[in-house]
Residue frames as qw, qx, qy, qz and C-alpha x, y, z in Angstrom:
[[0.001, 0.888, 0.461, 0.000, 0.00, 0.00, 0.00],
 [0.413, 0.435, -0.011, 0.800, 1.38, 3.38, -0.99],
 [0.292, -0.583, -0.439, 0.617, 1.65, 6.11, 1.58],
 [0.202, 0.917, 0.283, 0.193, 0.30, 9.54, 0.90],
 [0.402, 0.541, -0.230, 0.702, 2.69, 12.50, 0.91],
 [0.426, -0.685, 0.148, -0.572, 1.11, 13.61, 4.18],
 [0.940, -0.339, 0.001, -0.028, 1.77, 10.19, 5.78],
 [0.796, 0.248, -0.157, 0.529, 5.39, 10.21, 4.58],
 [0.089, 0.669, -0.192, 0.713, 5.87, 13.76, 5.93],
 [0.682, -0.614, 0.087, -0.388, 4.38, 12.76, 9.31],
 [0.966, -0.136, -0.060, 0.212, 6.77, 9.80, 9.51],
 [0.573, 0.454, -0.178, 0.659, 9.78, 11.98, 8.64],
 [0.215, -0.706, 0.180, -0.651, 8.85, 14.53, 11.30],
 [0.868, -0.463, 0.019, -0.180, 8.38, 11.72, 13.82],
 [0.895, 0.080, -0.122, 0.422, 11.86, 10.34, 13.04],
 [0.314, 0.573, -0.180, 0.736, 13.41, 13.80, 13.32],
 [0.516, -0.686, 0.088, -0.506, 11.63, 14.38, 16.64],
 [0.953, -0.281, -0.063, 0.097, 13.12, 11.13, 17.93],
 [0.673, 0.324, -0.176, 0.641, 16.59, 12.41, 16.97],
 [0.090, -0.681, 0.150, -0.711, 15.92, 15.62, 18.88],
 [0.780, -0.553, 0.032, -0.291, 14.80, 13.62, 21.91],
 [0.931, -0.022, -0.129, 0.342, 17.93, 11.45, 21.67],
 [0.397, 0.513, -0.200, 0.734, 20.13, 14.57, 21.58],
 [0.417, -0.698, 0.076, -0.577, 18.30, 15.92, 24.65],
 [0.915, -0.399, -0.051, -0.039, 19.28, 12.78, 26.59],
 [0.700, 0.411, -0.321, 0.487, 23.01, 13.34, 25.99],
 [0.347, 0.064, -0.455, 0.818, 23.35, 15.83, 28.85],
 [0.188, -0.720, -0.602, 0.289, 21.27, 17.51, 31.54],
 [0.192, -0.489, 0.025, 0.851, 22.79, 20.81, 30.43],
 [0.016, 0.180, 0.640, 0.747, 20.90, 20.70, 27.12],
 [0.265, 0.302, 0.443, -0.801, 17.77, 22.85, 27.44],
 [0.649, 0.567, 0.208, -0.463, 16.24, 22.68, 23.96],
 [0.334, -0.160, 0.760, 0.534, 16.82, 20.83, 20.71],
 [0.565, 0.628, 0.300, -0.443, 15.07, 21.87, 17.53],
 [0.494, 0.082, 0.635, 0.588, 15.33, 21.27, 13.82],
 [0.284, 0.742, 0.139, -0.591, 14.69, 24.22, 11.53],
 [0.730, 0.478, 0.401, 0.280, 14.53, 24.37, 7.75],
 [0.517, 0.115, 0.165, 0.832, 16.45, 26.70, 5.45],
 [0.075, -0.656, -0.278, -0.697, 13.79, 29.40, 5.93],
 [0.014, -0.282, 0.556, -0.782, 14.01, 29.30, 9.72],
 [0.728, -0.263, -0.141, -0.617, 10.76, 27.45, 10.20],
 [0.381, -0.355, 0.793, -0.315, 10.66, 24.94, 13.04],
 [0.595, 0.080, -0.713, -0.363, 10.17, 21.39, 11.80],
 [0.781, -0.446, -0.435, -0.028, 10.25, 19.87, 15.28],
 [0.125, 0.580, -0.491, 0.638, 11.63, 20.68, 18.69],
 [0.726, -0.425, -0.535, 0.083, 11.87, 19.36, 22.22],
 [0.119, -0.722, 0.322, -0.600, 12.18, 21.41, 25.41],
 [0.375, 0.024, -0.832, 0.408, 13.56, 19.79, 28.55],
 [0.460, -0.688, -0.525, -0.197, 10.72, 19.56, 31.09],
 [0.531, -0.722, -0.247, 0.368, 10.94, 22.27, 33.74],
 [0.503, 0.059, 0.165, 0.846, 13.04, 24.56, 31.55],
 [0.048, 0.752, 0.252, -0.608, 12.40, 28.29, 31.82],
 [0.558, 0.570, 0.438, 0.413, 11.60, 29.53, 28.31],
 [0.347, -0.445, 0.010, 0.826, 13.62, 32.64, 27.49],
 [0.019, 0.081, -0.447, -0.891, 12.19, 33.64, 24.10],
 [0.558, 0.405, 0.387, -0.612, 8.63, 34.52, 23.18],
 [0.734, 0.351, 0.569, 0.120, 7.29, 32.82, 20.02],
 [0.444, 0.894, 0.042, 0.026, 7.92, 35.86, 17.79],
 [0.161, -0.838, 0.516, 0.072, 11.47, 36.27, 19.10],
 [0.671, -0.183, 0.707, 0.124, 12.16, 32.56, 18.63],
 [0.695, 0.604, 0.384, 0.074, 10.88, 32.73, 15.04],
 [0.236, 0.950, -0.203, 0.010, 13.17, 35.69, 14.36],
 [0.423, -0.639, 0.637, 0.082, 16.13, 33.91, 15.96],
 [0.749, 0.094, 0.643, 0.130, 15.59, 30.79, 13.85],
 [0.576, 0.796, 0.176, 0.068, 15.29, 32.88, 10.68],
 [0.030, -0.918, 0.393, 0.040, 18.53, 34.68, 11.55],
 [0.568, -0.406, 0.706, 0.117, 20.40, 31.41, 12.11],
 [0.745, 0.371, 0.540, 0.125, 19.08, 29.84, 8.91],
 [0.391, 0.920, -0.017, 0.017, 20.03, 32.98, 6.96],
 [0.273, -0.779, 0.555, 0.107, 23.56, 32.82, 8.42],
 [0.651, -0.134, 0.728, 0.165, 23.99, 29.21, 7.31],
 [0.656, 0.632, 0.407, 0.069, 22.47, 29.82, 3.88],
 [0.221, 0.955, -0.194, -0.031, 24.74, 32.80, 3.23],
 [0.401, -0.622, 0.660, 0.128, 27.78, 30.87, 4.44],
 [0.771, 0.167, 0.607, 0.095, 26.88, 27.99, 2.10],
 [0.550, 0.829, 0.094, -0.029, 27.19, 30.35, -0.87],
 [0.165, 0.849, -0.499, 0.059, 30.90, 30.79, -0.18],
 [0.841, -0.346, 0.414, -0.050, 31.56, 27.21, 0.90],
 [0.876, 0.427, 0.039, 0.221, 33.31, 26.40, -2.37],
 [0.304, 0.789, -0.316, 0.430, 35.98, 28.94, -1.41],
 [0.149, -0.584, 0.605, -0.520, 36.41, 28.25, 2.31],
 [0.242, -0.027, -0.963, 0.112, 34.68, 24.90, 2.87],
 [0.482, -0.551, -0.561, -0.387, 31.37, 23.95, 4.44],
 [0.280, -0.509, 0.434, -0.688, 30.40, 25.32, 7.84],
 [0.418, -0.047, -0.900, 0.115, 30.36, 22.35, 10.19],
 [0.401, -0.681, -0.597, 0.139, 28.85, 24.01, 13.24],
 [0.079, 0.608, -0.135, 0.778, 28.65, 27.30, 15.09],
 [0.475, -0.470, -0.615, 0.418, 28.75, 28.05, 18.81],
 [0.043, -0.659, -0.079, -0.747, 27.15, 31.26, 20.01],
 [0.438, -0.308, -0.648, 0.541, 27.73, 32.15, 23.65],
 [0.199, -0.713, -0.220, -0.635, 25.22, 34.55, 25.16],
 [0.152, -0.486, 0.505, -0.697, 24.92, 35.85, 28.71],
 [0.703, -0.190, 0.400, -0.556, 22.27, 33.31, 29.70],
 [0.922, 0.124, 0.359, -0.069, 22.77, 30.38, 27.30],
 [0.155, -0.463, 0.702, 0.518, 25.13, 28.86, 24.78],
 [0.793, 0.445, 0.124, -0.397, 23.81, 27.85, 21.37],
 [0.378, -0.253, 0.799, 0.394, 25.18, 25.02, 19.28],
 [0.656, 0.567, 0.059, -0.496, 24.05, 25.12, 15.66],
 [0.390, -0.247, 0.822, 0.332, 24.80, 22.17, 13.40],
 [0.595, 0.423, -0.234, -0.643, 23.80, 21.82, 9.78],
 [0.472, -0.045, 0.876, 0.088, 22.75, 18.45, 8.39],
 [0.024, -0.119, -0.748, -0.652, 21.00, 17.22, 5.27],
 [0.135, -0.598, -0.789, 0.033, 17.70, 17.37, 7.20],
 [0.090, -0.920, -0.198, -0.327, 18.07, 21.01, 8.18],
 [0.206, 0.555, -0.460, 0.661, 19.72, 22.98, 10.95],
 [0.646, -0.470, -0.573, 0.181, 19.84, 21.59, 14.48],
 [0.069, -0.681, 0.177, -0.707, 19.51, 24.37, 17.03],
 [0.717, -0.330, -0.567, 0.236, 20.60, 23.30, 20.52],
 [0.205, -0.803, 0.166, -0.535, 20.37, 25.51, 23.59],
 [0.737, -0.084, -0.550, 0.384, 22.75, 24.65, 26.44],
 [0.481, -0.841, -0.183, 0.167, 23.07, 26.03, 29.96],
 [0.296, 0.883, -0.243, 0.270, 25.65, 28.79, 30.01],
 [0.566, -0.685, 0.453, -0.077, 27.49, 27.15, 32.90],
 [0.954, 0.175, 0.182, 0.162, 28.84, 24.59, 30.39],
 [0.387, -0.651, 0.408, 0.510, 32.58, 24.86, 29.86],
 [0.423, 0.640, -0.448, -0.460, 34.21, 25.09, 26.43],
 [0.006, 0.282, -0.957, -0.075, 35.45, 21.51, 26.81],
 [0.404, 0.279, 0.797, -0.352, 31.97, 20.28, 27.68],
 [0.538, 0.648, 0.058, -0.536, 30.48, 22.08, 24.67],
 [0.278, 0.548, -0.715, -0.334, 33.12, 20.50, 22.42],
 [0.152, -0.050, 0.982, -0.096, 32.24, 17.03, 23.78],
 [0.493, 0.471, 0.535, -0.499, 28.55, 17.72, 23.27],
 [0.462, 0.642, -0.297, -0.535, 29.18, 18.71, 19.65],
 [0.113, 0.351, -0.911, -0.182, 31.04, 15.45, 19.03],
 [0.261, 0.187, 0.909, -0.264, 28.19, 13.39, 20.51],
 [0.483, 0.587, 0.284, -0.584, 25.48, 15.37, 18.71],
 [0.353, 0.582, -0.528, -0.508, 27.22, 15.01, 15.34],
 [0.059, -0.122, 0.988, 0.071, 27.16, 11.22, 15.74],
 [0.349, 0.436, 0.742, -0.370, 23.36, 11.37, 16.02],
 [0.442, 0.734, 0.091, -0.507, 22.66, 13.84, 13.22]]
């Protein structure tokens, strides 16, 4: 029996959500894991239970658009300098790990108390999943 495009899409989103949930289990310091498309639209995301949400929906949408734009613009010069593997953005309250994959852009929020070494280890573990 053939699946409809809607059924296939639902299955893909379910598989991607499972990846996000698996990434969330890597460390207690991970607050949020989401997958966004090249336009900054959230495909799926998982927030750690009990996490204080820092961004309102409009601000989160703008943040995701900004990150996707950064990666898309960087991809245009990748033939000259190589593909962007990941980016780490350290803010006053959180650290963001952004990793591009064939599925989209994984956006991971980590507690700011995480050391540089811990963030590097997280990136290695996350890249094995994505």
